C-alpha positions in Angstrom: -56.9 109.1 174.4 -57.7 108.6 170.8 -54.8 110.8 169.7 -52.5 108.9 172.0 -53.7 105.6 170.5 -53.2 106.8 167.0 -49.7 108.1 167.8 -48.8 104.8 169.3 -50.1 102.9 166.3 -48.1 105.2 164.0 -44.9 104.9 165.9 -45.2 101.1 165.9 -45.7 101.2 162.1 -42.8 103.7 161.6 -40.5 101.5 163.7 -41.3 98.5 161.6 -40.7 100.5 158.4 -37.3 101.6 159.6 -36.4 98.1 160.7 -37.2 96.7 157.3 -35.3 99.5 155.7 -32.2 98.6 157.7 -32.7 94.9 156.9 -33.1 95.6 153.2 -30.2 98.1 153.0 -32.8 100.5 151.7 -33.0 104.3 151.6 -36.5 105.8 151.7 -37.2 108.9 149.7 -40.4 111.0 150.2 -41.4 113.7 147.7 -42.4 117.1 149.1 -46.0 116.4 148.3 -46.3 113.2 150.3 -48.4 113.4 153.5 -46.4 114.2 156.7 -46.4 110.7 158.2 -44.7 109.4 155.1 -42.2 112.3 155.1 -41.4 111.6 158.8 -40.4 108.0 158.2 -38.2 108.8 155.2 -34.5 109.3 155.1 -34.7 112.2 152.7 -37.5 114.6 151.7 -37.3 116.9 148.7 -38.1 117.4 145.1 -37.7 114.4 142.7 -34.3 115.1 141.1 -32.6 116.2 144.3 -33.9 113.0 146.0 -32.6 110.8 143.2 -29.2 112.5 143.5 -29.1 112.0 147.2 -30.0 108.3 146.8 -27.3 107.8 144.3 -24.7 109.1 146.8 -25.7 106.6 149.5 -24.3 103.1 150.0 -27.9 101.6 150.0 -28.5 98.9 147.4 -32.3 99.6 147.4 -34.2 102.8 146.8 -37.8 103.1 148.0 -39.3 106.1 146.2 -42.5 107.5 147.8 -43.7 109.4 144.7 -44.9 108.9 141.2 -43.7 106.7 138.4 -41.4 109.1 136.5 -39.6 109.9 139.8 -38.7 106.3 140.3 -37.5 106.1 136.7 -35.2 109.1 137.3 -33.8 107.4 140.4 -33.1 104.3 138.3 -31.3 106.4 135.6 -29.0 107.9 138.2 -28.5 104.6 140.1 -28.7 101.8 137.4 -27.0 99.3 139.7 -29.6 99.8 142.5 -33.0 98.2 142.9 -35.7 100.9 142.8 -39.1 100.2 144.5 -42.2 102.2 143.8 -44.9 101.3 146.4 -47.7 102.0 144.0 -47.1 101.3 140.3 -50.3 103.2 139.4 -49.1 106.4 141.0 -48.8 108.7 138.0 -48.4 112.3 136.9 -50.8 113.9 134.4 -48.1 116.1 133.1 -45.7 113.3 132.4 -48.6 111.4 130.7 -49.3 114.2 128.3 -46.7 113.1 125.8 -45.4 109.6 124.8 -42.1 108.7 123.0 -44.0 108.0 119.8 -45.6 111.4 119.9 -42.2 113.0 120.5 -40.6 111.1 117.6 -43.4 112.3 115.3 -43.0 115.9 116.5 -39.2 115.7 115.9 -39.9 114.4 112.4 -41.9 117.6 111.7 -38.9 119.7 112.9 -35.7 118.0 111.7 -32.6 119.6 113.3 -34.5 121.1 116.3 -33.1 120.8 119.8 -35.4 118.9 122.1 -35.5 120.2 125.7 -37.6 118.1 128.1 -38.6 119.0 131.6 -37.6 116.4 134.2 -41.3 115.6 134.7 -41.3 113.1 131.8 -41.0 109.4 131.4 -37.6 107.7 130.8 -38.7 106.9 127.2 -39.3 110.6 126.5 -36.0 111.6 128.1 -34.2 109.1 125.9 -35.6 110.9 122.8 -34.5 114.3 124.1 -31.3 116.3 123.7 -31.4 118.1 127.1 -33.3 117.4 130.3 -33.9 120.5 132.5 -35.5 121.3 135.8 -37.8 124.3 136.7 -34.8 126.0 138.4 -32.3 125.7 135.5 -34.7 125.7 132.5 -34.1 129.4 131.7 -30.3 128.9 131.8 -30.5 125.8 129.7 -32.5 127.5 127.0 -30.3 130.6 127.1 -27.3 128.3 126.5 -28.7 127.2 123.1 -27.4 129.3 120.2 -29.7 132.0 118.9 -31.6 131.0 115.8 -31.6 127.3 116.8 -35.1 125.8 116.6 -36.2 124.5 120.0 -38.9 122.0 120.9 -39.9 122.4 124.6 -42.0 119.8 126.4 -44.2 118.8 128.0 -45.4 121.8 130.1 -46.7 124.8 128.1 -46.9 127.0 131.2 -43.2 126.4 132.1 -42.4 126.9 128.4 -44.2 130.2 128.3 -42.4 131.3 131.5 -39.0 130.5 129.8 -40.0 132.5 126.7 -40.8 135.5 128.9 -37.5 135.2 130.8 -35.2 134.6 127.8 -37.0 136.4 124.9 -36.7 133.2 122.9 -39.5 131.7 120.9 -39.9 128.0 121.0 -42.3 125.3 119.8 -44.3 124.4 123.0 -46.0 121.1 123.6 -49.5 121.7 124.8 -49.2 119.7 128.0 -50.3 120.7 131.4 -50.9 119.5 134.9 -54.5 119.1 135.8 -54.0 120.8 139.2 -52.4 123.9 137.6 -55.2 124.2 135.1 -57.7 124.6 137.9 -55.9 127.4 139.7 -58.0 130.6 139.8 -56.3 134.0 139.3 -59.1 135.6 141.2 -58.4 133.7 144.4 -54.7 134.7 143.9 -55.7 138.4 144.1 -57.9 137.8 147.1 -55.2 135.9 149.0 -52.5 138.4 148.2 -54.6 141.3 149.7 -53.6 140.0 153.1 -50.4 141.8 154.1 -49.2 138.8 156.1 -49.2 136.6 153.0 -46.2 136.0 150.7 -47.3 134.5 147.3 -44.9 131.8 145.9 -45.8 130.6 142.4 -44.3 127.7 140.6 -43.7 128.4 136.8 -45.7 125.3 135.9 -48.9 127.0 137.2 -51.4 128.1 134.6 -51.9 131.4 136.3 -48.2 132.5 136.0 -48.9 134.6 133.0 -51.8 136.3 134.7 -49.9 136.7 137.9 -47.0 138.4 136.1 -49.5 140.8 134.4 -51.2 141.6 137.7 -47.7 142.2 139.1 -46.9 144.7 136.4 -50.2 146.4 137.0 -49.6 146.8 140.7 -52.4 144.4 141.6 -50.1 142.0 143.3 -47.4 143.2 145.7 -44.0 143.1 144.1 -42.2 142.5 147.4 -44.4 139.5 148.3 -44.8 137.8 145.0 -42.2 135.4 143.6 -42.0 132.8 140.8 -39.8 130.0 142.2 -38.9 126.3 141.7 -40.0 123.8 144.3 -36.6 123.9 146.0 -36.7 127.7 145.8 -40.1 127.8 147.5 -38.7 125.7 150.4 -35.7 128.0 150.8 -37.9 131.2 150.5 -40.4 129.9 153.1 -37.5 129.5 155.5 -36.3 133.1 155.2 -39.5 135.0 154.3 -40.6 137.8 156.5 -44.2 137.2 155.9 -46.2 135.4 158.6 -47.9 133.1 156.0 -47.1 131.8 152.5 -49.7 131.1 149.8 -48.1 128.6 147.5 -49.4 127.7 144.0 -47.9 124.2 143.8 -47.2 121.6 141.2 -49.2 118.5 140.9 -49.7 116.0 143.7 -49.4 112.3 143.0 -52.7 110.8 142.1 -52.4 108.3 144.9 -50.1 108.3 147.9 -48.3 105.4 149.3 -50.4 102.4 150.5 -53.7 104.2 149.6 -53.0 106.9 152.2 -53.1 104.4 155.2 -50.0 102.7 156.6 -50.5 98.9 156.9 -50.2 97.5 160.5 -48.1 94.6 159.4 -45.5 95.9 157.0 -43.6 92.6 156.8 -46.5 90.9 154.9 -48.1 93.9 153.2 -47.7 94.8 149.5 -49.6 97.4 147.5 -51.7 94.6 146.0 -52.3 92.7 149.1 -56.0 92.1 149.7 -55.5 91.0 153.4 -53.5 94.0 154.6 -55.3 96.0 157.3 -55.0 99.8 157.7 -54.2 101.8 160.8 -55.4 105.3 161.6 -53.5 108.3 160.3 -51.5 110.0 163.1 -53.1 113.2 164.4 -50.2 115.5 163.3 -46.7 115.5 162.0 -45.3 116.4 165.4 -46.3 113.0 166.8 -43.9 111.0 164.6 -41.1 109.3 166.3 -37.7 110.5 165.3 -35.9 107.8 167.2 -36.9 105.2 164.6 -34.8 106.8 161.9 -31.6 104.8 161.4 -29.1 104.3 158.7 -29.8 101.5 156.2 -28.0 98.2 156.9 -26.9 95.5 154.5 -29.1 92.3 154.6 -32.2 91.4 152.7 -35.7 90.0 153.3 -38.5 88.8 151.0 -41.1 90.9 152.7 -40.3 94.2 150.9 -42.7 95.5 148.2 -42.0 94.4 144.6 -39.4 96.3 142.6 -40.1 98.7 139.7 -40.6 96.6 136.6 -42.9 97.8 134.0 -45.1 100.9 133.8 -48.8 100.1 133.5 -50.2 100.9 130.1 -51.8 104.4 130.5 -54.9 105.5 128.8 -54.0 107.2 125.4 -53.6 110.9 126.0 -55.7 113.3 124.1 -53.8 114.7 121.0 -51.8 117.8 122.0 -51.3 120.6 119.5 -48.2 122.6 119.2 -48.1 126.3 119.6 -45.8 127.9 117.1 -45.2 131.6 117.6 -42.2 132.0 115.5 
């Protein structure tokens, strides 16, 4: 009975979300790392850049991005004429926060003439100071396209940078940034999990254990046929066609906070992320209980009840100074 009540509450909430989306001519985007009930109510689910591209191709005048701050900024860059809403302005990424535009300008001054390659997981201000912006799936090709002998500054992820160096044979100046989730991944548990013949190990190049994993792979400790280094999109594709019964994924960082503090408000029409009167409903028991009939195409009119638009990023705490690793 409790599960049925929770399901009914969720479906009521999801129906109201979809109604407001139609009323606001909004498209709802949910990042892969959002909880299932947020993904179920969204129009599109995927990685940050792919979602921004999909939103840009829609006729919707408003984009609701259920993700972290830099993702909403990326959507705004690709759709400057659209209103971009971020349900929680405090949702951040520790990797994106590891370097500021001022720090990048100072780093560039130390290496005049260097080409700056920034990973997409950066703020808009940092992207504006960069020459090239790459993703985890095209980073190797991007660096390979730069002429040999050209000095390269790669930021902000040192693990992704090290992976690119291994794949290309190029030496770059790497910013010492990392995701706090990656830093805590234990190579020992990787070995233990991979011992199960039913497990396929999918590793994102941002993970701190990537270097160790590739060494273990070369030593025969990890199974070559069941261990792959892939982008987020590549992981999703591989999981769909893998022969293994289970996949053990070493992921990228999750948002610090999910939408509406992990609980959907009962009354969406009057709730905002900062509302002190909004009540919270129970989380649905599983993803399979979400109503698919509530998904509709965005409409065209507006309402004042929608959460506030993306305006200004809250001032983050000053990041600890990062040191460059120069291995030239």
